[in-house]
PDB file with one MODEL, atoms N, CA, C and O in Angstrom:
MODEL        1
ATOM      1  N   UNK A   1      -2.895  -5.007 -62.436  1.00  0.00           N
ATOM      2  CA  UNK A   1      -3.840  -3.953 -62.055  1.00  0.00           C
ATOM      3  C   UNK A   1      -4.510  -4.297 -60.732  1.00  0.00           C
ATOM      4  O   UNK A   1      -4.825  -3.410 -59.940  1.00  0.00           O
ATOM      5  N   UNK A   2      -4.721  -5.559 -60.501  1.00  0.00           N
ATOM      6  CA  UNK A   2      -5.373  -5.916 -59.237  1.00  0.00           C
ATOM      7  C   UNK A   2      -4.431  -5.665 -58.060  1.00  0.00           C
ATOM      8  O   UNK A   2      -4.869  -5.186 -57.014  1.00  0.00           O
ATOM      9  N   UNK A   3      -3.171  -5.975 -58.214  1.00  0.00           N
ATOM     10  CA  UNK A   3      -2.225  -5.766 -57.115  1.00  0.00           C
ATOM     11  C   UNK A   3      -2.028  -4.286 -56.828  1.00  0.00           C
ATOM     12  O   UNK A   3      -1.916  -3.893 -55.666  1.00  0.00           O
ATOM     13  N   UNK A   4      -1.984  -3.465 -57.858  1.00  0.00           N
ATOM     14  CA  UNK A   4      -1.826  -2.031 -57.638  1.00  0.00           C
ATOM     15  C   UNK A   4      -3.070  -1.426 -57.012  1.00  0.00           C
ATOM     16  O   UNK A   4      -2.989  -0.407 -56.326  1.00  0.00           O
ATOM     17  N   UNK A   5      -4.221  -2.047 -57.244  1.00  0.00           N
ATOM     18  CA  UNK A   5      -5.456  -1.541 -56.643  1.00  0.00           C
ATOM     19  C   UNK A   5      -5.527  -1.895 -55.163  1.00  0.00           C
ATOM     20  O   UNK A   5      -6.216  -1.221 -54.397  1.00  0.00           O
ATOM     21  N   UNK A   6      -4.835  -2.924 -54.765  1.00  0.00           N
ATOM     22  CA  UNK A   6      -4.854  -3.318 -53.356  1.00  0.00           C
ATOM     23  C   UNK A   6      -3.932  -2.461 -52.503  1.00  0.00           C
ATOM     24  O   UNK A   6      -4.072  -2.437 -51.280  1.00  0.00           O
ATOM     25  N   UNK A   7      -3.003  -1.766 -53.119  1.00  0.00           N
ATOM     26  CA  UNK A   7      -2.053  -0.961 -52.350  1.00  0.00           C
ATOM     27  C   UNK A   7      -2.741   0.202 -51.629  1.00  0.00           C
ATOM     28  O   UNK A   7      -2.485   0.385 -50.439  1.00  0.00           O
ATOM     29  N   UNK A   8      -3.597   0.996 -52.277  1.00  0.00           N
ATOM     30  CA  UNK A   8      -4.281   2.055 -51.519  1.00  0.00           C
ATOM     31  C   UNK A   8      -5.196   1.511 -50.428  1.00  0.00           C
ATOM     32  O   UNK A   8      -5.345   2.121 -49.369  1.00  0.00           O
ATOM     33  N   UNK A   9      -5.808   0.356 -50.696  1.00  0.00           N
ATOM     34  CA  UNK A   9      -6.659  -0.254 -49.681  1.00  0.00           C
ATOM     35  C   UNK A   9      -5.835  -0.713 -48.483  1.00  0.00           C
ATOM     36  O   UNK A   9      -6.288  -0.625 -47.342  1.00  0.00           O
ATOM     37  N   UNK A  10      -4.631  -1.199 -48.744  1.00  0.00           N
ATOM     38  CA  UNK A  10      -3.758  -1.644 -47.659  1.00  0.00           C
ATOM     39  C   UNK A  10      -3.328  -0.472 -46.782  1.00  0.00           C
ATOM     40  O   UNK A  10      -3.328  -0.573 -45.556  1.00  0.00           O
ATOM     41  N   UNK A  11      -2.964   0.631 -47.413  1.00  0.00           N
ATOM     42  CA  UNK A  11      -2.545   1.794 -46.631  1.00  0.00           C
ATOM     43  C   UNK A  11      -3.720   2.426 -45.890  1.00  0.00           C
ATOM     44  O   UNK A  11      -3.550   2.963 -44.795  1.00  0.00           O
ATOM     45  N   UNK A  12      -4.884   2.365 -46.471  1.00  0.00           N
ATOM     46  CA  UNK A  12      -6.060   2.886 -45.784  1.00  0.00           C
ATOM     47  C   UNK A  12      -6.399   2.024 -44.576  1.00  0.00           C
ATOM     48  O   UNK A  12      -6.711   2.545 -43.505  1.00  0.00           O
ATOM     49  N   UNK A  13      -6.340   0.722 -44.746  1.00  0.00           N
ATOM     50  CA  UNK A  13      -6.636  -0.186 -43.640  1.00  0.00           C
ATOM     51  C   UNK A  13      -5.572  -0.089 -42.555  1.00  0.00           C
ATOM     52  O   UNK A  13      -5.877  -0.169 -41.365  1.00  0.00           O
ATOM     53  N   UNK A  14      -4.332   0.083 -42.972  1.00  0.00           N
ATOM     54  CA  UNK A  14      -3.244   0.213 -42.001  1.00  0.00           C
ATOM     55  C   UNK A  14      -3.380   1.506 -41.201  1.00  0.00           C
ATOM     56  O   UNK A  14      -3.139   1.507 -39.994  1.00  0.00           O
ATOM     57  N   UNK A  15      -3.753   2.580 -41.836  1.00  0.00           N
ATOM     58  CA  UNK A  15      -3.925   3.848 -41.143  1.00  0.00           C
ATOM     59  C   UNK A  15      -5.126   3.791 -40.207  1.00  0.00           C
ATOM     60  O   UNK A  15      -5.086   4.346 -39.109  1.00  0.00           O
ATOM     61  N   UNK A  16      -6.177   3.133 -40.630  1.00  0.00           N
ATOM     62  CA  UNK A  16      -7.362   3.019 -39.781  1.00  0.00           C
ATOM     63  C   UNK A  16      -7.064   2.170 -38.554  1.00  0.00           C
ATOM     64  O   UNK A  16      -7.496   2.495 -37.448  1.00  0.00           O
ATOM     65  N   UNK A  17      -6.334   1.095 -38.748  1.00  0.00           N
ATOM     66  CA  UNK A  17      -5.967   0.248 -37.622  1.00  0.00           C
ATOM     67  C   UNK A  17      -5.004   0.968 -36.694  1.00  0.00           C
ATOM     68  O   UNK A  17      -5.084   0.790 -35.478  1.00  0.00           O
ATOM     69  N   UNK A  18      -4.114   1.759 -37.218  1.00  0.00           N
ATOM     70  CA  UNK A  18      -3.164   2.522 -36.421  1.00  0.00           C
ATOM     71  C   UNK A  18      -3.887   3.554 -35.555  1.00  0.00           C
ATOM     72  O   UNK A  18      -3.563   3.725 -34.380  1.00  0.00           O
ATOM     73  N   UNK A  19      -4.851   4.225 -36.135  1.00  0.00           N
ATOM     74  CA  UNK A  19      -5.620   5.206 -35.378  1.00  0.00           C
ATOM     75  C   UNK A  19      -6.516   4.518 -34.358  1.00  0.00           C
ATOM     76  O   UNK A  19      -6.679   5.014 -33.243  1.00  0.00           O
ATOM     77  N   UNK A  20      -7.084   3.405 -34.720  1.00  0.00           N
ATOM     78  CA  UNK A  20      -7.966   2.661 -33.802  1.00  0.00           C
ATOM     79  C   UNK A  20      -7.184   2.117 -32.610  1.00  0.00           C
ATOM     80  O   UNK A  20      -7.693   2.086 -31.490  1.00  0.00           O
ATOM     81  N   UNK A  21      -5.954   1.692 -32.853  1.00  0.00           N
ATOM     82  CA  UNK A  21      -5.126   1.141 -31.784  1.00  0.00           C
ATOM     83  C   UNK A  21      -4.733   2.219 -30.787  1.00  0.00           C
ATOM     84  O   UNK A  21      -4.829   2.012 -29.578  1.00  0.00           O
ATOM     85  N   UNK A  22      -4.295   3.360 -31.280  1.00  0.00           N
ATOM     86  CA  UNK A  22      -3.848   4.408 -30.376  1.00  0.00           C
ATOM     87  C   UNK A  22      -5.005   5.111 -29.683  1.00  0.00           C
ATOM     88  O   UNK A  22      -4.812   5.706 -28.623  1.00  0.00           O
ATOM     89  N   UNK A  23      -6.168   5.059 -30.239  1.00  0.00           N
ATOM     90  CA  UNK A  23      -7.321   5.636 -29.552  1.00  0.00           C
ATOM     91  C   UNK A  23      -7.643   4.839 -28.298  1.00  0.00           C
ATOM     92  O   UNK A  23      -7.851   5.414 -27.230  1.00  0.00           O
ATOM     93  N   UNK A  24      -7.683   3.530 -28.423  1.00  0.00           N
ATOM     94  CA  UNK A  24      -7.956   2.701 -27.261  1.00  0.00           C
ATOM     95  C   UNK A  24      -6.733   2.536 -26.370  1.00  0.00           C
ATOM     96  O   UNK A  24      -6.854   2.219 -25.187  1.00  0.00           O
ATOM     97  N   UNK A  25      -5.557   2.753 -26.943  1.00  0.00           N
ATOM     98  CA  UNK A  25      -4.361   2.688 -26.109  1.00  0.00           C
ATOM     99  C   UNK A  25      -4.360   3.819 -25.097  1.00  0.00           C
ATOM    100  O   UNK A  25      -4.102   3.574 -23.919  1.00  0.00           O
ATOM    101  N   UNK A  26      -4.636   5.036 -25.507  1.00  0.00           N
ATOM    102  CA  UNK A  26      -4.652   6.154 -24.576  1.00  0.00           C
ATOM    103  C   UNK A  26      -5.875   6.122 -23.669  1.00  0.00           C
ATOM    104  O   UNK A  26      -5.847   6.657 -22.561  1.00  0.00           O
ATOM    105  N   UNK A  27      -6.932   5.502 -24.135  1.00  0.00           N
ATOM    106  CA  UNK A  27      -8.105   5.381 -23.270  1.00  0.00           C
ATOM    107  C   UNK A  27      -7.817   4.430 -22.112  1.00  0.00           C
ATOM    108  O   UNK A  27      -8.089   4.751 -20.955  1.00  0.00           O
ATOM    109  N   UNK A  28      -7.272   3.272 -22.426  1.00  0.00           N
ATOM    110  CA  UNK A  28      -6.940   2.316 -21.364  1.00  0.00           C
ATOM    111  C   UNK A  28      -5.670   2.684 -20.619  1.00  0.00           C
ATOM    112  O   UNK A  28      -5.400   2.141 -19.548  1.00  0.00           O
ATOM    113  N   UNK A  29      -4.893   3.591 -21.169  1.00  0.00           N
ATOM    114  CA  UNK A  29      -3.706   4.048 -20.452  1.00  0.00           C
ATOM    115  C   UNK A  29      -4.115   4.796 -19.188  1.00  0.00           C
ATOM    116  O   UNK A  29      -3.586   4.529 -18.109  1.00  0.00           O
ATOM    117  N   UNK A  30      -5.044   5.724 -19.316  1.00  0.00           N
ATOM    118  CA  UNK A  30      -5.509   6.439 -18.135  1.00  0.00           C
ATOM    119  C   UNK A  30      -6.375   5.559 -17.245  1.00  0.00           C
ATOM    120  O   UNK A  30      -6.463   5.792 -16.040  1.00  0.00           O
ATOM    121  N   UNK A  31      -7.000   4.571 -17.816  1.00  0.00           N
ATOM    122  CA  UNK A  31      -7.836   3.682 -17.018  1.00  0.00           C
ATOM    123  C   UNK A  31      -6.984   2.794 -16.115  1.00  0.00           C
ATOM    124  O   UNK A  31      -7.270   2.656 -14.926  1.00  0.00           O
ATOM    125  N   UNK A  32      -5.947   2.198 -16.675  1.00  0.00           N
ATOM    126  CA  UNK A  32      -5.069   1.344 -15.883  1.00  0.00           C
ATOM    127  C   UNK A  32      -3.994   2.128 -15.142  1.00  0.00           C
ATOM    128  O   UNK A  32      -3.322   1.593 -14.260  1.00  0.00           O
ATOM    129  N   UNK A  33      -3.839   3.370 -15.494  1.00  0.00           N
ATOM    130  CA  UNK A  33      -2.921   4.210 -14.727  1.00  0.00           C
ATOM    131  C   UNK A  33      -3.452   4.419 -13.316  1.00  0.00           C
ATOM    132  O   UNK A  33      -2.663   4.531 -12.377  1.00  0.00           O
ATOM    133  N   UNK A  34      -4.747   4.474 -13.147  1.00  0.00           N
ATOM    134  CA  UNK A  34      -5.343   4.587 -11.824  1.00  0.00           C
ATOM    135  C   UNK A  34      -5.177   3.285 -11.050  1.00  0.00           C
ATOM    136  O   UNK A  34      -4.855   3.303  -9.862  1.00  0.00           O
ATOM    137  N   UNK A  35      -5.394   2.164 -11.715  1.00  0.00           N
ATOM    138  CA  UNK A  35      -5.259   0.883 -11.033  1.00  0.00           C
ATOM    139  C   UNK A  35      -3.803   0.511 -10.778  1.00  0.00           C
ATOM    140  O   UNK A  35      -3.516  -0.318  -9.914  1.00  0.00           O
ATOM    141  N   UNK A  36      -2.896   1.110 -11.514  1.00  0.00           N
ATOM    142  CA  UNK A  36      -1.480   0.851 -11.235  1.00  0.00           C
ATOM    143  C   UNK A  36      -1.098   1.374  -9.858  1.00  0.00           C
ATOM    144  O   UNK A  36      -0.410   0.688  -9.102  1.00  0.00           O
ATOM    145  N   UNK A  37      -1.533   2.567  -9.531  1.00  0.00           N
ATOM    146  CA  UNK A  37      -1.240   3.097  -8.207  1.00  0.00           C
ATOM    147  C   UNK A  37      -2.058   2.419  -7.126  1.00  0.00           C
ATOM    148  O   UNK A  37      -1.655   2.391  -5.963  1.00  0.00           O
ATOM    149  N   UNK A  38      -3.182   1.883  -7.496  1.00  0.00           N
ATOM    150  CA  UNK A  38      -3.955   1.130  -6.516  1.00  0.00           C
ATOM    151  C   UNK A  38      -3.215  -0.139  -6.117  1.00  0.00           C
ATOM    152  O   UNK A  38      -3.120  -0.445  -4.929  1.00  0.00           O
ATOM    153  N   UNK A  39      -2.693  -0.877  -7.075  1.00  0.00           N
ATOM    154  CA  UNK A  39      -1.928  -2.078  -6.764  1.00  0.00           C
ATOM    155  C   UNK A  39      -0.548  -1.744  -6.213  1.00  0.00           C
ATOM    156  O   UNK A  39       0.033  -2.531  -5.465  1.00  0.00           O
ATOM    157  N   UNK A  40      -0.031  -0.597  -6.576  1.00  0.00           N
ATOM    158  CA  UNK A  40       1.243  -0.181  -5.999  1.00  0.00           C
ATOM    159  C   UNK A  40       1.103   0.059  -4.499  1.00  0.00           C
ATOM    160  O   UNK A  40       1.998  -0.279  -3.724  1.00  0.00           O
ATOM    161  N   UNK A  41      -0.008   0.637  -4.099  1.00  0.00           N
ATOM    162  CA  UNK A  41      -0.283   0.766  -2.675  1.00  0.00           C
ATOM    163  C   UNK A  41      -0.549  -0.598  -2.056  1.00  0.00           C
ATOM    164  O   UNK A  41      -0.233  -0.814  -0.887  1.00  0.00           O
ATOM    165  N   UNK A  42      -1.113  -1.503  -2.804  1.00  0.00           N
ATOM    166  CA  UNK A  42      -1.412  -2.834  -2.293  1.00  0.00           C
ATOM    167  C   UNK A  42      -0.142  -3.640  -2.048  1.00  0.00           C
ATOM    168  O   UNK A  42      -0.107  -4.477  -1.146  1.00  0.00           O
ATOM    169  N   UNK A  43       0.893  -3.403  -2.832  1.00  0.00           N
ATOM    170  CA  UNK A  43       2.169  -4.080  -2.592  1.00  0.00           C
ATOM    171  C   UNK A  43       2.734  -3.712  -1.226  1.00  0.00           C
ATOM    172  O   UNK A  43       3.120  -4.576  -0.439  1.00  0.00           O
ATOM    173  N   UNK A  44       2.772  -2.423  -0.969  1.00  0.00           N
ATOM    174  CA  UNK A  44       3.351  -1.979   0.305  1.00  0.00           C
ATOM    175  C   UNK A  44       2.448  -2.298   1.486  1.00  0.00           C
ATOM    176  O   UNK A  44       2.922  -2.453   2.611  1.00  0.00           O
ATOM    177  N   UNK A  45       1.182  -2.395   1.239  1.00  0.00           N
ATOM    178  CA  UNK A  45       0.298  -2.860   2.307  1.00  0.00           C
ATOM    179  C   UNK A  45       0.618  -4.306   2.655  1.00  0.00           C
ATOM    180  O   UNK A  45       0.661  -4.681   3.827  1.00  0.00           O
ATOM    181  N   UNK A  46       0.840  -5.102   1.636  1.00  0.00           N
ATOM    182  CA  UNK A  46       1.231  -6.485   1.872  1.00  0.00           C
ATOM    183  C   UNK A  46       2.604  -6.579   2.516  1.00  0.00           C
ATOM    184  O   UNK A  46       2.854  -7.467   3.331  1.00  0.00           O
ATOM    185  N   UNK A  47       3.476  -5.684   2.160  1.00  0.00           N
ATOM    186  CA  UNK A  47       4.846  -5.750   2.651  1.00  0.00           C
ATOM    187  C   UNK A  47       4.940  -5.341   4.118  1.00  0.00           C
ATOM    188  O   UNK A  47       5.582  -6.021   4.919  1.00  0.00           O
ATOM    189  N   UNK A  48       4.308  -4.246   4.459  1.00  0.00           N
ATOM    190  CA  UNK A  48       4.462  -3.733   5.817  1.00  0.00           C
ATOM    191  C   UNK A  48       3.584  -4.463   6.827  1.00  0.00           C
ATOM    192  O   UNK A  48       3.981  -4.637   7.979  1.00  0.00           O
ATOM    193  N   UNK A  49       2.422  -4.882   6.416  1.00  0.00           N
ATOM    194  CA  UNK A  49       1.509  -5.451   7.396  1.00  0.00           C
ATOM    195  C   UNK A  49       1.652  -6.957   7.534  1.00  0.00           C
ATOM    196  O   UNK A  49       1.173  -7.531   8.512  1.00  0.00           O
ATOM    197  N   UNK A  50       2.290  -7.601   6.592  1.00  0.00           N
ATOM    198  CA  UNK A  50       2.485  -9.042   6.691  1.00  0.00           C
ATOM    199  C   UNK A  50       3.940  -9.432   6.895  1.00  0.00           C
ATOM    200  O   UNK A  50       4.239 -10.525   7.377  1.00  0.00           O
ATOM    201  N   UNK A  51       4.849  -8.522   6.521  1.00  0.00           N
ATOM    202  CA  UNK A  51       6.289  -8.780   6.648  1.00  0.00           C
ATOM    203  C   UNK A  51       6.677 -10.099   5.997  1.00  0.00           C
ATOM    204  O   UNK A  51       7.429 -10.903   6.548  1.00  0.00           O
ATOM    205  N   UNK A  52       6.142 -10.281   4.827  1.00  0.00           N
ATOM    206  CA  UNK A  52       6.441 -11.504   4.100  1.00  0.00           C
ATOM    207  C   UNK A  52       7.008 -11.112   2.743  1.00  0.00           C
ATOM    208  O   UNK A  52       6.294 -10.605   1.878  1.00  0.00           O
ATOM    209  N   UNK A  53       8.292 -11.354   2.572  1.00  0.00           N
ATOM    210  CA  UNK A  53       8.942 -10.946   1.323  1.00  0.00           C
ATOM    211  C   UNK A  53       8.479 -11.788   0.138  1.00  0.00           C
ATOM    212  O   UNK A  53       8.447 -11.324  -1.002  1.00  0.00           O
ATOM    213  N   UNK A  54       8.129 -13.006   0.429  1.00  0.00           N
ATOM    214  CA  UNK A  54       7.735 -13.882  -0.672  1.00  0.00           C
ATOM    215  C   UNK A  54       6.449 -13.378  -1.325  1.00  0.00           C
ATOM    216  O   UNK A  54       6.372 -13.253  -2.547  1.00  0.00           O
ATOM    217  N   UNK A  55       5.462 -13.096  -0.515  1.00  0.00           N
ATOM    218  CA  UNK A  55       4.202 -12.609  -1.070  1.00  0.00           C
ATOM    219  C   UNK A  55       4.338 -11.200  -1.635  1.00  0.00           C
ATOM    220  O   UNK A  55       3.648 -10.832  -2.586  1.00  0.00           O
ATOM    221  N   UNK A  56       5.200 -10.449  -1.064  1.00  0.00           N
ATOM    222  CA  UNK A  56       5.403  -9.086  -1.571  1.00  0.00           C
ATOM    223  C   UNK A  56       5.943  -9.101  -2.992  1.00  0.00           C
ATOM    224  O   UNK A  56       5.410  -8.428  -3.874  1.00  0.00           O
ATOM    225  N   UNK A  57       6.997  -9.867  -3.209  1.00  0.00           N
ATOM    226  CA  UNK A  57       7.576  -9.933  -4.546  1.00  0.00           C
ATOM    227  C   UNK A  57       6.712 -10.744  -5.502  1.00  0.00           C
ATOM    228  O   UNK A  57       6.737 -10.537  -6.715  1.00  0.00           O
ATOM    229  N   UNK A  58       5.960 -11.655  -4.943  1.00  0.00           N
ATOM    230  CA  UNK A  58       5.073 -12.426  -5.812  1.00  0.00           C
ATOM    231  C   UNK A  58       4.016 -11.524  -6.436  1.00  0.00           C
ATOM    232  O   UNK A  58       3.829 -11.550  -7.652  1.00  0.00           O
ATOM    233  N   UNK A  59       3.333 -10.741  -5.639  1.00  0.00           N
ATOM    234  CA  UNK A  59       2.317  -9.837  -6.168  1.00  0.00           C
ATOM    235  C   UNK A  59       2.927  -8.707  -6.984  1.00  0.00           C
ATOM    236  O   UNK A  59       2.306  -8.197  -7.917  1.00  0.00           O
ATOM    237  N   UNK A  60       4.116  -8.328  -6.635  1.00  0.00           N
ATOM    238  CA  UNK A  60       4.767  -7.258  -7.389  1.00  0.00           C
ATOM    239  C   UNK A  60       5.054  -7.693  -8.822  1.00  0.00           C
ATOM    240  O   UNK A  60       4.703  -6.999  -9.776  1.00  0.00           O
ATOM    241  N   UNK A  61       5.691  -8.845  -8.959  1.00  0.00           N
ATOM    242  CA  UNK A  61       6.030  -9.311 -10.316  1.00  0.00           C
ATOM    243  C   UNK A  61       4.800  -9.799 -11.070  1.00  0.00           C
ATOM    244  O   UNK A  61       4.759  -9.754 -12.300  1.00  0.00           O
ATOM    245  N   UNK A  62       3.826 -10.251 -10.349  1.00  0.00           N
ATOM    246  CA  UNK A  62       2.606 -10.692 -11.025  1.00  0.00           C
ATOM    247  C   UNK A  62       1.915  -9.523 -11.716  1.00  0.00           C
ATOM    248  O   UNK A  62       1.577  -9.607 -12.897  1.00  0.00           O
ATOM    249  N   UNK A  63       1.710  -8.449 -10.992  1.00  0.00           N
ATOM    250  CA  UNK A  63       1.063  -7.291 -11.590  1.00  0.00           C
ATOM    251  C   UNK A  63       1.998  -6.507 -12.502  1.00  0.00           C
ATOM    252  O   UNK A  63       1.532  -5.785 -13.384  1.00  0.00           O
ATOM    253  N   UNK A  64       3.280  -6.635 -12.311  1.00  0.00           N
ATOM    254  CA  UNK A  64       4.212  -5.978 -13.224  1.00  0.00           C
ATOM    255  C   UNK A  64       4.120  -6.601 -14.615  1.00  0.00           C
ATOM    256  O   UNK A  64       3.994  -5.890 -15.612  1.00  0.00           O
ATOM    257  N   UNK A  65       4.182  -7.918 -14.678  1.00  0.00           N
ATOM    258  CA  UNK A  65       4.064  -8.575 -15.976  1.00  0.00           C
ATOM    259  C   UNK A  65       2.649  -8.492 -16.523  1.00  0.00           C
ATOM    260  O   UNK A  65       2.436  -8.545 -17.734  1.00  0.00           O
ATOM    261  N   UNK A  66       1.700  -8.364 -15.637  1.00  0.00           N
ATOM    262  CA  UNK A  66       0.325  -8.197 -16.112  1.00  0.00           C
ATOM    263  C   UNK A  66       0.157  -6.887 -16.864  1.00  0.00           C
ATOM    264  O   UNK A  66      -0.415  -6.862 -17.953  1.00  0.00           O
ATOM    265  N   UNK A  67       0.648  -5.810 -16.294  1.00  0.00           N
ATOM    266  CA  UNK A  67       0.545  -4.515 -16.966  1.00  0.00           C
ATOM    267  C   UNK A  67       1.529  -4.386 -18.124  1.00  0.00           C
ATOM    268  O   UNK A  67       1.301  -3.626 -19.065  1.00  0.00           O
ATOM    269  N   UNK A  68       2.620  -5.136 -18.044  1.00  0.00           N
ATOM    270  CA  UNK A  68       3.583  -5.073 -19.144  1.00  0.00           C
ATOM    271  C   UNK A  68       3.007  -5.709 -20.406  1.00  0.00           C
ATOM    272  O   UNK A  68       3.082  -5.130 -21.490  1.00  0.00           O
ATOM    273  N   UNK A  69       2.440  -6.884 -20.263  1.00  0.00           N
ATOM    274  CA  UNK A  69       1.854  -7.544 -21.426  1.00  0.00           C
ATOM    275  C   UNK A  69       0.501  -6.956 -21.805  1.00  0.00           C
ATOM    276  O   UNK A  69      -0.020  -7.223 -22.888  1.00  0.00           O
ATOM    277  N   UNK A  70      -0.050  -6.177 -20.932  1.00  0.00           N
ATOM    278  CA  UNK A  70      -1.297  -5.505 -21.294  1.00  0.00           C
ATOM    279  C   UNK A  70      -1.069  -4.474 -22.378  1.00  0.00           C
ATOM    280  O   UNK A  70      -1.893  -4.313 -23.279  1.00  0.00           O
ATOM    281  N   UNK A  71       0.054  -3.773 -22.291  1.00  0.00           N
ATOM    282  CA  UNK A  71       0.390  -2.803 -23.327  1.00  0.00           C
ATOM    283  C   UNK A  71       1.045  -3.488 -24.519  1.00  0.00           C
ATOM    284  O   UNK A  71       1.399  -2.825 -25.494  1.00  0.00           O
TER     285      UNK A  71
ENDMDL
END
């Protein structure tokens, strides 16, 4: 009886966590969507004004993995 009583609590907690996750996911999605284009412009600023491929790809992959693991 105790195990069967935990099943509705588990599904309730799972649904609450699922809703809580996607609420903040879409909130930070639009928040970092603005900063994604900001750093995207920063890559090309580094590329054209410094003509340094090393720093260009360094900042590109750095922020790429940063936003990738952020989600």
